[in-house]
C-alpha positions as YAML, in Angstrom:
chain: A
units: angstrom
residues:
- id: 1
  name: VAL
  ca: [0.00, 0.00, 0.00]
- id: 2
  name: GLN
  ca: [1.28, 3.46, -0.89]
- id: 3
  name: LEU
  ca: [0.12, 6.64, 0.77]
- id: 4
  name: GLN
  ca: [0.07, 9.84, -1.26]
- id: 5
  name: ALA
  ca: [-0.02, 13.05, 0.75]
- id: 6
  name: SER
  ca: [-0.96, 16.39, -0.78]
- id: 7
  name: GLY
  ca: [-2.22, 19.84, 0.10]
- id: 8
  name: GLY
  ca: [0.83, 21.44, 1.63]
- id: 9
  name: GLY
  ca: [2.02, 24.88, 0.66]
- id: 10
  name: LEU
  ca: [2.78, 28.41, 1.79]
- id: 11
  name: VAL
  ca: [0.19, 30.29, 3.82]
- id: 12
  name: GLN
  ca: [0.15, 33.37, 6.00]
- id: 13
  name: ALA
  ca: [-0.34, 33.11, 9.73]
- id: 14
  name: GLY
  ca: [-4.02, 32.81, 10.53]
- id: 15
  name: GLY
  ca: [-4.75, 31.06, 7.28]
- id: 16
  name: SER
  ca: [-5.92, 27.55, 6.54]
- id: 17
  name: LEU
  ca: [-4.78, 24.50, 4.63]
- id: 18
  name: ARG
  ca: [-6.31, 21.08, 4.08]
- id: 19
  name: LEU
  ca: [-4.03, 18.09, 3.78]
- id: 20
  name: SER
  ca: [-5.14, 14.86, 2.14]
- id: 21
  name: CYS
  ca: [-3.59, 11.41, 2.19]
- id: 22
  name: ALA
  ca: [-4.94, 8.73, -0.10]
- id: 23
  name: ALA
  ca: [-4.05, 5.05, 0.04]
- id: 24
  name: SER
  ca: [-3.39, 3.26, -3.23]
- id: 25
  name: ARG
  ca: [-5.90, 0.55, -2.32]
- id: 26
  name: SER
  ca: [-8.32, -0.45, 0.35]
- id: 27
  name: ILE
  ca: [-6.78, -1.12, 3.75]
- id: 28
  name: SER
  ca: [-8.39, -3.99, 5.60]
- id: 29
  name: GLY
  ca: [-8.86, -4.52, 9.28]
- id: 30
  name: ILE
  ca: [-8.78, -2.16, 12.21]
- id: 31
  name: ASN
  ca: [-6.43, 0.77, 11.97]
- id: 32
  name: ILE
  ca: [-5.48, 4.20, 13.12]
- id: 33
  name: MET
  ca: [-4.79, 6.90, 10.55]
- id: 34
  name: GLY
  ca: [-2.73, 9.84, 11.61]
- id: 35
  name: TRP
  ca: [-0.68, 12.86, 10.77]
- id: 36
  name: HIS
  ca: [2.78, 13.57, 12.10]
- id: 37
  name: ARG
  ca: [5.11, 16.47, 11.44]
- id: 38
  name: GLN
  ca: [8.81, 17.06, 11.52]
- id: 39
  name: VAL
  ca: [11.02, 20.10, 11.58]
- id: 40
  name: PRO
  ca: [14.66, 19.69, 10.48]
- id: 41
  name: GLY
  ca: [16.81, 18.77, 13.44]
- id: 42
  name: LYS
  ca: [13.88, 17.72, 15.59]
- id: 43
  name: GLN
  ca: [12.06, 14.48, 16.21]
- id: 44
  name: ARG
  ca: [8.90, 13.69, 14.32]
- id: 45
  name: GLU
  ca: [5.87, 14.48, 16.46]
- id: 46
  name: LEU
  ca: [2.33, 13.19, 16.40]
- id: 47
  name: VAL
  ca: [-0.23, 15.80, 15.39]
- id: 48
  name: ALA
  ca: [-3.55, 13.96, 15.22]
- id: 49
  name: VAL
  ca: [-4.97, 10.46, 14.92]
- id: 50
  name: ILE
  ca: [-8.33, 8.96, 14.06]
- id: 51
  name: GLY
  ca: [-9.45, 5.41, 14.67]
- id: 52
  name: SER
  ca: [-11.50, 3.15, 12.45]
- id: 53
  name: GLY
  ca: [-14.59, 4.09, 14.46]
- id: 54
  name: GLY
  ca: [-13.95, 7.80, 14.19]
- id: 55
  name: SER
  ca: [-12.47, 8.55, 17.58]
- id: 56
  name: THR
  ca: [-9.85, 11.28, 17.46]
- id: 57
  name: ASN
  ca: [-6.99, 12.64, 19.48]
- id: 58
  name: TYR
  ca: [-4.81, 15.70, 19.02]
- id: 59
  name: ALA
  ca: [-1.54, 17.11, 20.20]
- id: 60
  name: ASP
  ca: [-2.12, 19.91, 22.69]
- id: 61
  name: SER
  ca: [-0.44, 22.37, 20.37]
- id: 62
  name: VAL
  ca: [-3.11, 21.92, 17.66]
- id: 63
  name: LYS
  ca: [-6.27, 21.29, 19.67]
- id: 64
  name: GLY
  ca: [-9.07, 23.58, 18.62]
- id: 65
  name: ARG
  ca: [-7.28, 24.53, 15.39]
- id: 66
  name: PHE
  ca: [-6.81, 21.25, 13.48]
- id: 67
  name: THR
  ca: [-9.43, 18.67, 12.59]
- id: 68
  name: ILE
  ca: [-8.68, 15.16, 11.40]
- id: 69
  name: SER
  ca: [-11.21, 13.15, 9.44]
- id: 70
  name: ARG
  ca: [-11.31, 10.07, 7.28]
- id: 71
  name: ASP
  ca: [-13.32, 8.74, 4.37]
- id: 72
  name: ASN
  ca: [-13.10, 4.96, 4.48]
- id: 73
  name: ALA
  ca: [-14.81, 4.60, 1.10]
- id: 74
  name: LYS
  ca: [-12.01, 6.65, -0.46]
- id: 75
  name: ASN
  ca: [-9.24, 5.24, 1.75]
- id: 76
  name: THR
  ca: [-8.31, 8.82, 2.57]
- id: 77
  name: VAL
  ca: [-7.46, 10.77, 5.69]
- id: 78
  name: TYR
  ca: [-7.65, 14.55, 5.90]
- id: 79
  name: LEU
  ca: [-6.21, 17.22, 8.16]
- id: 80
  name: GLN
  ca: [-7.99, 20.56, 8.18]
- id: 81
  name: MET
  ca: [-5.62, 23.15, 9.60]
- id: 82
  name: ASP
  ca: [-7.07, 26.50, 10.65]
- id: 83
  name: SER
  ca: [-5.59, 29.48, 12.47]
- id: 84
  name: LEU
  ca: [-2.15, 28.41, 11.34]
- id: 85
  name: LYS
  ca: [0.89, 29.69, 13.21]
- id: 86
  name: PRO
  ca: [4.51, 29.98, 12.09]
- id: 87
  name: GLU
  ca: [5.38, 27.20, 14.54]
- id: 88
  name: ASP
  ca: [3.18, 24.84, 12.49]
- id: 89
  name: THR
  ca: [5.77, 25.01, 9.73]
- id: 90
  name: ALA
  ca: [7.00, 21.47, 9.09]
- id: 91
  name: VAL
  ca: [6.86, 18.53, 6.75]
- id: 92
  name: TYR
  ca: [3.65, 16.65, 7.45]
- id: 93
  name: TYR
  ca: [3.52, 12.88, 7.08]
- id: 94
  name: CYS
  ca: [0.49, 10.66, 7.03]
- id: 95
  name: ASN
  ca: [0.53, 7.22, 8.60]
- id: 96
  name: VAL
  ca: [-1.72, 4.18, 8.81]
- id: 97
  name: VAL
  ca: [-1.03, 1.54, 11.42]
- id: 98
  name: GLY
  ca: [-3.24, -1.43, 12.14]
- id: 99
  name: ARG
  ca: [-4.03, -5.09, 12.01]
- id: 100
  name: SER
  ca: [-5.66, -6.89, 9.12]
- id: 101
  name: TRP
  ca: [-8.48, -9.40, 9.48]
- id: 102
  name: SER
  ca: [-5.85, -12.13, 9.12]
- id: 103
  name: PHE
  ca: [-4.07, -10.60, 12.14]
- id: 104
  name: SER
  ca: [-1.03, -9.38, 10.27]
- id: 105
  name: THR
  ca: [0.12, -5.93, 11.28]
- id: 106
  name: TYR
  ca: [1.02, -3.04, 9.04]
- id: 107
  name: ASP
  ca: [2.53, 0.42, 9.31]
- id: 108
  name: TYR
  ca: [2.43, 2.59, 6.19]
- id: 109
  name: TRP
  ca: [3.88, 6.10, 5.73]
- id: 110
  name: GLY
  ca: [3.32, 8.74, 3.11]
- id: 111
  name: GLN
  ca: [6.10, 10.74, 1.50]
- id: 112
  name: GLY
  ca: [5.44, 14.01, 3.33]
- id: 113
  name: THR
  ca: [4.03, 17.34, 2.27]
- id: 114
  name: LYS
  ca: [5.62, 20.62, 3.29]
- id: 115
  name: VAL
  ca: [3.66, 23.29, 5.12]
- id: 116
  name: THR
  ca: [5.16, 26.74, 5.53]
- id: 117
  name: VAL
  ca: [3.40, 29.41, 7.58]
- id: 118
  name: SER
  ca: [4.75, 32.93, 7.21]
- id: 119
  name: SER
  ca: [4.39, 35.53, 9.94]
...
């Protein structure tokens, strides 16, 4: 399975972007889809996750500003980013981790999409 992330770009502080991450085919089983971000020289950090049933969780730094959602029919996860701040500047990676119905585990990563927020 390949994950294709898109939607990054340059935006002014206070603006919005919507990231998308589409899987190349249907992903079976129970899984968690998420977005992570990384700034050069720093560790990758978790931004938001959403479970197969729709439950969500967010990093404290983005709560109230970012919204994660998923469309299982399209095998796609989204990240709506509002009220962007310069400190949100990073490369954003999508991830799907889970267990198939045959109990094999998987952990897929997208290639990353760059988000730059200017002050």
